[in-house]
N, C-alpha and C positions, 0 to 999 in steps of 0.2 A: 095847495100845499100838501095836504094829506094824501093825495093820490100820488104825488112823486116820491113821498116817504114810503107808502106802500110798495111802490115799484121798486125803490132801492132795499126793502127789507127782501122781496122775492128774489131780487139778484144776488143778495148775500146768501140765501138759502141755496139757490141753484148753483152758486160758486162753490159752496160747501160741499153739496151733494156731488158735483162733478169730479172736485179734487179727491174726494173720499174714494170715488170709483176707481179713478186714474191710479191711487195708490194699490189698487189690487191687480191691476193688468201689469204683465211682464214689460220691462223696459224693450225688450226686444221679441218679436214674435218667434217662439221656438219652432223648429222644423219637427212638424208631427208627422207619424207614420200615416199613410194612405188609407185611412178608413173613417167613416162618417162619425164613428163613436167618439172618437179623440176630441174633437172640439166640444162635443157635448158633456163629455167627462170633466173637461177644464172649466166648462160654465157651471157644472154641479158644484165643483170645489170653489168657485167664485162666490156662489150663494152659500156656500156652508159655514157655520159658525166656528168649526172644530173639525178635527179628523173625522175619515169617512171610512167604512168598512166596504168591500165591494159589493155586500148585499144591499147596502145603503145607496151605492152608485147605480146599481141594477135597478132599484125602486124609481131613483131620480130621472133615469132613462126610460122609464116605463116598460122594461124589460120583465118577462114573466121571472118569478124567483126559482127557476129550476136550476139544478145543480150546474148543468151545462152552462147556463147564461152567468151564472155567479163566477164560475171558474173563468171563462172567457174574460170578464170584466176584470178578474184578478190579475189575469196575464198581462192585459192593457195596462192596469196599474203599476204591475213590476215593471214594465217597458218604460213607462214615465218616470220611474224611479231611476232607470238606468240612464234615461236621458238628462236626468238632472232637473226635471220639472217638478216632480213630485217627492217627497220624502216618506219613508214608512217608519213612523215615530215608534210603534210596537208593532209586534207581529201581527200583521193583518190590517193595520190601521195608518191609513194613508192621510197626508196634508199636502197642501201647496207648499213649496220650498220657499222660504222668507229672503 
């Protein structure tokens, strides 16, 4: 009997985890520009607990913190804002659109 109760507890935890993750996914997959960084950028925002700056995203993607890399990421973040996927809360501070 205890084994069945433990199994039910694990199922409840799994359900809570899966539904929590499902809430973070977009209802419809957005049309992303053709570049391998875009899905990785969205993954960084899925793991973030708050807004991110271009420098933070650069670090999350494993890019060197060179000005050209940070500016490239900033341009991609701005494009995601224009596509309605991200929002720019404050200047230079980006978050997933709710």
